[in-house]
N, CA, C and O atoms as a GROMACS GRO file, in nm:
protein
  388
    1MET      N    1   9.463   4.473  -3.960
    1MET     CA    2   9.585   4.521  -3.931
    1MET      C    3   9.644   4.612  -4.043
    1MET      O    4   9.639   4.576  -4.160
    2THR      N    5   9.697   4.721  -4.007
    2THR     CA    6   9.762   4.820  -4.104
    2THR      C    7   9.897   4.790  -4.142
    2THR      O    8   9.984   4.760  -4.060
    3THR      N    9   9.916   4.800  -4.274
    3THR     CA   10  10.056   4.767  -4.319
    3THR      C   11  10.102   4.893  -4.391
    3THR      O   12  10.025   4.966  -4.452
    4LYS      N   13  10.226   4.912  -4.380
    4LYS     CA   14  10.293   5.033  -4.437
    4LYS      C   15  10.367   4.995  -4.556
    4LYS      O   16  10.444   4.899  -4.552
    5TYR      N   17  10.346   5.076  -4.679
    5TYR     CA   18  10.407   5.044  -4.810
    5TYR      C   19  10.481   5.160  -4.852
    5TYR      O   20  10.454   5.274  -4.813
    6GLU      N   21  10.580   5.129  -4.935
    6GLU     CA   22  10.658   5.237  -5.002
    6GLU      C   23  10.662   5.193  -5.150
    6GLU      O   24  10.703   5.083  -5.184
    7VAL      N   25  10.616   5.286  -5.237
    7VAL     CA   26  10.611   5.267  -5.372
    7VAL      C   27  10.705   5.370  -5.446
    7VAL      O   28  10.688   5.491  -5.435
    8THR      N   29  10.801   5.318  -5.519
    8THR     CA   30  10.886   5.410  -5.598
    8THR      C   31  10.858   5.386  -5.745
    8THR      O   32  10.858   5.272  -5.792
    9TYR      N   33  10.835   5.490  -5.813
    9TYR     CA   34  10.809   5.474  -5.957
    9TYR      C   35  10.886   5.579  -6.042
    9TYR      O   36  10.912   5.690  -5.996
   10ILE      N   37  10.919   5.543  -6.163
   10ILE     CA   38  11.005   5.629  -6.252
   10ILE      C   39  10.914   5.680  -6.372
   10ILE      O   40  10.856   5.603  -6.447
   11ILE      N   41  10.907   5.810  -6.381
   11ILE     CA   42  10.833   5.872  -6.483
   11ILE      C   43  10.932   5.907  -6.597
   11ILE      O   44  11.048   5.941  -6.573
   12LYS      N   45  10.880   5.898  -6.724
   12LYS     CA   46  10.967   5.932  -6.843
   12LYS      C   47  11.020   6.076  -6.816
   12LYS      O   48  10.952   6.163  -6.760
   13PRO      N   49  11.145   6.095  -6.860
   13PRO     CA   50  11.212   6.229  -6.835
   13PRO      C   51  11.175   6.329  -6.941
   13PRO      O   52  11.210   6.446  -6.926
   14ASP      N   53  11.106   6.290  -7.051
   14ASP     CA   54  11.079   6.383  -7.154
   14ASP      C   55  10.937   6.451  -7.152
   14ASP      O   56  10.897   6.522  -7.245
   15ILE      N   57  10.866   6.424  -7.040
   15ILE     CA   58  10.731   6.491  -7.036
   15ILE      C   59  10.744   6.626  -6.962
   15ILE      O   60  10.834   6.647  -6.881
   16ASP      N   61  10.655   6.711  -6.992
   16ASP     CA   62  10.664   6.846  -6.919
   16ASP      C   63  10.618   6.838  -6.776
   16ASP      O   64  10.567   6.735  -6.731
   17ASP      N   65  10.638   6.953  -6.702
   17ASP     CA   66  10.599   6.947  -6.554
   17ASP      C   67  10.454   6.932  -6.537
   17ASP      O   68  10.408   6.869  -6.441
   18GLU      N   69  10.380   6.986  -6.627
   18GLU     CA   70  10.232   6.969  -6.605
   18GLU      C   71  10.180   6.830  -6.627
   18GLU      O   72  10.087   6.784  -6.561
   19ALA      N   73  10.242   6.765  -6.720
   19ALA     CA   74  10.212   6.622  -6.741
   19ALA      C   75  10.268   6.530  -6.627
   19ALA      O   76  10.204   6.432  -6.589
   20LYS      N   77  10.375   6.561  -6.579
   20LYS     CA   78  10.444   6.491  -6.461
   20LYS      C   79  10.351   6.515  -6.336
   20LYS      O   80  10.325   6.422  -6.260
   21LYS      N   81  10.306   6.631  -6.316
   21LYS     CA   82  10.218   6.658  -6.209
   21LYS      C   83  10.080   6.572  -6.211
   21LYS      O   84  10.032   6.519  -6.111
   22ALA      N   85  10.030   6.568  -6.331
   22ALA     CA   86   9.914   6.490  -6.369
   22ALA      C   87   9.925   6.345  -6.323
   22ALA      O   88   9.840   6.289  -6.253
   23VAL      N   89  10.042   6.287  -6.372
   23VAL     CA   90  10.072   6.148  -6.334
   23VAL      C   91  10.076   6.125  -6.182
   23VAL      O   92  10.013   6.033  -6.129
   24VAL      N   93  10.154   6.216  -6.113
   24VAL     CA   94  10.175   6.215  -5.965
   24VAL      C   95  10.030   6.225  -5.906
   24VAL      O   96   9.995   6.140  -5.824
   25ASP      N   97   9.950   6.316  -5.941
   25ASP     CA   98   9.815   6.350  -5.892
   25ASP      C   99   9.724   6.222  -5.902
   25ASP      O  100   9.649   6.183  -5.812
   26LYS      N  101   9.740   6.167  -6.016
   26LYS     CA  102   9.653   6.049  -6.052
   26LYS      C  103   9.679   5.933  -5.958
   26LYS      O  104   9.587   5.870  -5.907
   27TYR      N  105   9.807   5.906  -5.937
   27TYR     CA  106   9.841   5.788  -5.850
   27TYR      C  107   9.825   5.822  -5.700
   27TYR      O  108   9.802   5.730  -5.620
   28ASP      N  109   9.836   5.951  -5.659
   28ASP     CA  110   9.814   5.992  -5.518
   28ASP      C  111   9.661   5.966  -5.489
   28ASP      O  112   9.622   5.915  -5.384
   29LYS      N  113   9.580   6.006  -5.592
   29LYS     CA  114   9.440   5.996  -5.578
   29LYS      C  115   9.393   5.851  -5.576
   29LYS      O  116   9.301   5.815  -5.502
   30LEU      N  117   9.462   5.766  -5.660
   30LEU     CA  118   9.427   5.631  -5.668
   30LEU      C  119   9.450   5.548  -5.537
   30LEU      O  120   9.379   5.453  -5.505
   31ILE      N  121   9.555   5.593  -5.466
   31ILE     CA  122   9.594   5.537  -5.338
   31ILE      C  123   9.486   5.566  -5.244
   31ILE      O  124   9.439   5.475  -5.175
   32ALA      N  125   9.440   5.696  -5.233
   32ALA     CA  126   9.342   5.735  -5.136
   32ALA      C  127   9.198   5.678  -5.181
   32ALA      O  128   9.115   5.649  -5.095
   33ASP      N  129   9.171   5.665  -5.309
   33ASP     CA  130   9.047   5.614  -5.349
   33ASP      C  131   9.029   5.459  -5.318
   33ASP      O  132   8.917   5.408  -5.315
   34ASN      N  133   9.141   5.390  -5.297
   34ASN     CA  134   9.135   5.251  -5.264
   34ASN      C  135   9.164   5.216  -5.117
   34ASN      O  136   9.212   5.108  -5.083
   35GLY      N  137   9.130   5.316  -5.033
   35GLY     CA  138   9.130   5.298  -4.887
   35GLY      C  139   9.252   5.308  -4.824
   35GLY      O  140   9.256   5.272  -4.707
   36ALA      N  141   9.363   5.353  -4.881
   36ALA     CA  142   9.493   5.371  -4.815
   36ALA      C  143   9.502   5.504  -4.765
   36ALA      O  144   9.428   5.589  -4.813
   37THR      N  145   9.592   5.537  -4.667
   37THR     CA  146   9.622   5.664  -4.617
   37THR      C  147   9.759   5.713  -4.655
   37THR      O  148   9.857   5.652  -4.611
   38MET      N  149   9.774   5.819  -4.733
   38MET     CA  150   9.901   5.866  -4.773
   38MET      C  151   9.978   5.929  -4.657
   38MET      O  152   9.927   6.016  -4.586
   39VAL      N  153  10.107   5.881  -4.638
   39VAL     CA  154  10.189   5.936  -4.542
   39VAL      C  155  10.277   6.049  -4.597
   39VAL      O  156  10.295   6.156  -4.539
   40GLU      N  157  10.334   6.011  -4.725
   40GLU     CA  158  10.424   6.099  -4.788
   40GLU      C  159  10.430   6.077  -4.939
   40GLU      O  160  10.432   5.961  -4.981
   41SER      N  161  10.435   6.177  -5.020
   41SER     CA  162  10.441   6.164  -5.164
   41SER      C  163  10.545   6.272  -5.209
   41SER      O  164  10.512   6.391  -5.206
   42LYS      N  165  10.666   6.233  -5.252
   42LYS     CA  166  10.765   6.330  -5.284
   42LYS      C  167  10.847   6.302  -5.411
   42LYS      O  168  10.868   6.187  -5.448
   43ASP      N  169  10.889   6.402  -5.470
   43ASP     CA  170  10.968   6.394  -5.592
   43ASP      C  171  11.115   6.381  -5.564
   43ASP      O  172  11.172   6.461  -5.490
   44TRP      N  173  11.176   6.281  -5.623
   44TRP     CA  174  11.326   6.262  -5.603
   44TRP      C  175  11.409   6.330  -5.716
   44TRP      O  176  11.531   6.338  -5.706
   45GLY      N  177  11.345   6.374  -5.813
   45GLY     CA  178  11.405   6.439  -5.923
   45GLY      C  179  11.462   6.346  -6.033
   45GLY      O  180  11.438   6.225  -6.031
   46LYS      N  181  11.530   6.400  -6.123
   46LYS     CA  182  11.584   6.320  -6.235
   46LYS      C  183  11.713   6.248  -6.196
   46LYS      O  184  11.802   6.311  -6.138
   47ARG      N  185  11.723   6.134  -6.222
   47ARG     CA  186  11.844   6.059  -6.198
   47ARG      C  187  11.887   5.972  -6.324
   47ARG      O  188  11.806   5.928  -6.406
   48ARG      N  189  12.011   5.954  -6.329
   48ARG     CA  190  12.058   5.866  -6.441
   48ARG      C  191  12.054   5.726  -6.401
   48ARG      O  192  12.079   5.691  -6.286
   49PHE      N  193  12.022   5.644  -6.499
   49PHE     CA  194  12.007   5.488  -6.483
   49PHE      C  195  12.140   5.424  -6.497
   49PHE      O  196  12.232   5.476  -6.560
   50ALA      N  197  12.148   5.307  -6.435
   50ALA     CA  198  12.272   5.234  -6.448
   50ALA      C  199  12.277   5.165  -6.591
   50ALA      O  200  12.382   5.138  -6.649
   51TYR      N  201  12.150   5.141  -6.640
   51TYR     CA  202  12.141   5.079  -6.773
   51TYR      C  203  12.021   5.135  -6.845
   51TYR      O  204  11.938   5.194  -6.775
   52GLU      N  205  12.000   5.125  -6.973
   52GLU     CA  206  11.895   5.189  -7.037
   52GLU      C  207  11.764   5.115  -7.023
   52GLU      O  208  11.756   4.993  -7.035
   53ILE      N  209  11.657   5.198  -6.997
   53ILE     CA  210  11.525   5.146  -6.982
   53ILE      C  211  11.433   5.198  -7.089
   53ILE      O  212  11.406   5.318  -7.086
   54ASN      N  213  11.380   5.119  -7.189
   54ASN     CA  214  11.296   5.163  -7.294
   54ASN      C  215  11.354   5.286  -7.367
   54ASN      O  216  11.286   5.385  -7.396
   55LYS      N  217  11.497   5.270  -7.397
   55LYS     CA  218  11.575   5.364  -7.477
   55LYS      C  219  11.587   5.500  -7.395
   55LYS      O  220  11.615   5.603  -7.455
   56TYR      N  221  11.567   5.500  -7.265
   56TYR     CA  222  11.591   5.611  -7.188
   56TYR      C  223  11.718   5.590  -7.099
   56TYR      O  224  11.742   5.478  -7.055
   57ARG      N  225  11.798   5.693  -7.074
   57ARG     CA  226  11.916   5.682  -6.992
   57ARG      C  227  11.894   5.747  -6.848
   57ARG      O  228  11.977   5.733  -6.759
   58GLU      N  229  11.782   5.816  -6.833
   58GLU     CA  230  11.746   5.881  -6.702
   58GLU      C  231  11.590   5.887  -6.691
   58GLU      O  232  11.517   5.873  -6.789
   59GLY      N  233  11.545   5.908  -6.564
   59GLY     CA  234  11.411   5.924  -6.548
   59GLY      C  235  11.381   6.011  -6.429
   59GLY      O  236  11.474   6.051  -6.359
   60THR      N  237  11.257   6.043  -6.402
   60THR     CA  238  11.212   6.118  -6.284
   60THR      C  239  11.160   6.033  -6.182
   60THR      O  240  11.058   5.967  -6.198
   61TYR      N  241  11.233   6.031  -6.068
   61TYR     CA  242  11.179   5.930  -5.963
   61TYR      C  243  11.078   5.999  -5.875
   61TYR      O  244  11.085   6.119  -5.851
   62HIS      N  245  10.981   5.920  -5.825
   62HIS     CA  246  10.882   5.965  -5.739
   62HIS      C  247  10.856   5.852  -5.629
   62HIS      O  248  10.849   5.733  -5.662
   63ILE      N  249  10.843   5.894  -5.498
   63ILE     CA  250  10.820   5.799  -5.398
   63ILE      C  251  10.707   5.830  -5.325
   63ILE      O  252  10.686   5.946  -5.290
   64MET      N  253  10.620   5.727  -5.293
   64MET     CA  254  10.495   5.742  -5.207
   64MET      C  255  10.518   5.645  -5.088
   64MET      O  256  10.568   5.533  -5.098
   65THR      N  257  10.471   5.705  -4.972
   65THR     CA  258  10.465   5.606  -4.855
   65THR      C  259  10.325   5.623  -4.806
   65THR      O  260  10.276   5.735  -4.788
   66PHE      N  261  10.256   5.504  -4.781
   66PHE     CA  262  10.124   5.500  -4.737
   66PHE      C  263  10.090   5.377  -4.652
   66PHE      O  264  10.162   5.277  -4.658
   67THR      N  265   9.983   5.384  -4.574
   67THR     CA  266   9.942   5.273  -4.494
   67THR      C  267   9.808   5.236  -4.548
   67THR      O  268   9.729   5.317  -4.597
   68ALA      N  269   9.784   5.094  -4.534
   68ALA     CA  270   9.654   5.038  -4.588
   68ALA      C  271   9.618   4.914  -4.506
   68ALA      O  272   9.705   4.841  -4.458
   69GLU      N  273   9.497   4.895  -4.492
   69GLU     CA  274   9.436   4.770  -4.424
   69GLU      C  275   9.459   4.650  -4.511
   69GLU      O  276   9.491   4.543  -4.459
   70ASP      N  277   9.443   4.663  -4.644
   70ASP     CA  278   9.461   4.551  -4.729
   70ASP      C  279   9.534   4.592  -4.852
   70ASP      O  280   9.570   4.709  -4.862
   71ALA      N  281   9.558   4.507  -4.945
   71ALA     CA  282   9.646   4.533  -5.062
   71ALA      C  283   9.586   4.591  -5.182
   71ALA      O  284   9.651   4.607  -5.285
   72ASN      N  285   9.451   4.625  -5.170
   72ASN     CA  286   9.381   4.682  -5.288
   72ASN      C  287   9.446   4.790  -5.357
   72ASN      O  288   9.446   4.794  -5.480
   73ALA      N  289   9.506   4.890  -5.277
   73ALA     CA  290   9.572   5.021  -5.336
   73ALA      C  291   9.696   4.967  -5.406
   73ALA      O  292   9.721   5.007  -5.520
   74VAL      N  293   9.775   4.879  -5.345
   74VAL     CA  294   9.898   4.822  -5.411
   74VAL      C  295   9.862   4.754  -5.537
   74VAL      O  296   9.922   4.780  -5.641
   75ASP      N  297   9.767   4.669  -5.532
   75ASP     CA  298   9.724   4.592  -5.655
   75ASP      C  299   9.680   4.684  -5.768
   75ASP      O  300   9.712   4.666  -5.885
   76GLU      N  301   9.604   4.787  -5.724
   76GLU     CA  302   9.548   4.862  -5.830
   76GLU      C  303   9.652   4.963  -5.889
   76GLU      O  304   9.644   5.000  -6.006
   77PHE      N  305   9.748   5.006  -5.805
   77PHE     CA  306   9.864   5.088  -5.854
   77PHE      C  307   9.948   5.003  -5.949
   77PHE      O  308   9.989   5.050  -6.055
   78GLY      N  309   9.973   4.876  -5.910
   78GLY     CA  310  10.052   4.788  -5.990
   78GLY      C  311   9.996   4.770  -6.134
   78GLY      O  312  10.065   4.782  -6.235
   79ARG      N  313   9.865   4.742  -6.133
   79ARG     CA  314   9.790   4.721  -6.254
   79ARG      C  315   9.794   4.838  -6.351
   79ARG      O  316   9.824   4.822  -6.470
   80LEU      N  317   9.761   4.960  -6.295
   80LEU     CA  318   9.748   5.081  -6.375
   80LEU      C  319   9.894   5.128  -6.425
   80LEU      O  320   9.915   5.170  -6.539
   81SER      N  321   9.989   5.115  -6.327
   81SER     CA  322  10.125   5.167  -6.367
   81SER      C  323  10.188   5.082  -6.480
   81SER      O  324  10.266   5.129  -6.563
   82ARG      N  325  10.150   4.957  -6.478
   82ARG     CA  326  10.210   4.870  -6.596
   82ARG      C  327  10.152   4.903  -6.730
   82ARG      O  328  10.218   4.879  -6.831
   83ILE      N  329  10.032   4.956  -6.738
   83ILE     CA  330   9.982   4.988  -6.867
   83ILE      C  331   9.991   5.143  -6.901
   83ILE      O  332   9.950   5.189  -7.007
   84ASP      N  333  10.044   5.213  -6.807
   84ASP     CA  334  10.061   5.363  -6.826
   84ASP      C  335  10.198   5.385  -6.891
   84ASP      O  336  10.301   5.354  -6.832
   85ASN      N  337  10.198   5.442  -7.021
   85ASN     CA  338  10.316   5.452  -7.092
   85ASN      C  339  10.406   5.576  -7.042
   85ASN      O  340  10.513   5.601  -7.097
   86GLN      N  341  10.356   5.653  -6.934
   86GLN     CA  342  10.440   5.758  -6.876
   86GLN      C  343  10.534   5.690  -6.775
   86GLN      O  344  10.645   5.739  -6.755
   87VAL      N  345  10.496   5.582  -6.711
   87VAL     CA  346  10.568   5.519  -6.606
   87VAL      C  347  10.669   5.412  -6.661
   87VAL      O  348  10.625   5.311  -6.716
   88LEU      N  349  10.800   5.432  -6.648
   88LEU     CA  350  10.891   5.328  -6.703
   88LEU      C  351  10.906   5.206  -6.606
   88LEU      O  352  10.910   5.092  -6.652
   89ARG      N  353  10.914   5.231  -6.478
   89ARG     CA  354  10.927   5.115  -6.377
   89ARG      C  355  10.862   5.158  -6.249
   89ARG      O  356  10.844   5.276  -6.221
   90SER      N  357  10.828   5.056  -6.173
   90SER     CA  358  10.776   5.085  -6.036
   90SER      C  359  10.816   4.969  -5.946
   90SER      O  360  10.830   4.856  -5.994
   91MET      N  361  10.833   4.992  -5.821
   91MET     CA  362  10.869   4.893  -5.720
   91MET      C  363  10.795   4.924  -5.592
   91MET      O  364  10.798   5.037  -5.544
   92THR      N  365  10.726   4.821  -5.532
   92THR     CA  366  10.653   4.837  -5.414
   92THR      C  367  10.721   4.757  -5.310
   92THR      O  368  10.757   4.643  -5.336
   93VAL      N  369  10.741   4.813  -5.187
   93VAL     CA  370  10.806   4.744  -5.080
   93VAL      C  371  10.718   4.759  -4.952
   93VAL      O  372  10.670   4.868  -4.919
   94LYS      N  373  10.700   4.642  -4.882
   94LYS     CA  374  10.626   4.640  -4.757
   94LYS      C  375  10.722   4.683  -4.659
   94LYS      O  376  10.829   4.623  -4.652
   95LEU      N  377  10.694   4.788  -4.574
   95LEU     CA  378  10.787   4.831  -4.466
   95LEU      C  379  10.750   4.770  -4.333
   95LEU      O  380  10.635   4.740  -4.301
   96ASP      N  381  10.861   4.752  -4.254
   96ASP     CA  382  10.841   4.707  -4.119
   96ASP      C  383  10.778   4.834  -4.042
   96ASP      O  384  10.790   4.946  -4.089
   97LYS      N  385  10.712   4.811  -3.923
   97LYS     CA  386  10.648   4.915  -3.849
   97LYS      C  387  10.736   5.031  -3.832
   97LYS      O  388  10.696   5.130  -3.770
   0.00000   0.00000   0.00000
């Protein structure tokens, strides 16, 4: 059975556009390499935080929507985004059909 997921992650605001694109491309590829099908990957732009995260007051939001048979892509994204110093926070949500 296919499940639809939405992943929102926040990239540090002080990296240049090229580095930001590399982060986005890396995670888009990671989703595809782990058997998921990308529905949408879009930039939400810079937004101010309600509170400070790792000494930052704002961050660049990016959102991905994809479908997957199993949770491999979600698990791998979670593992790698936690150790990636360019990603401040991420949140994964399982969507209803």
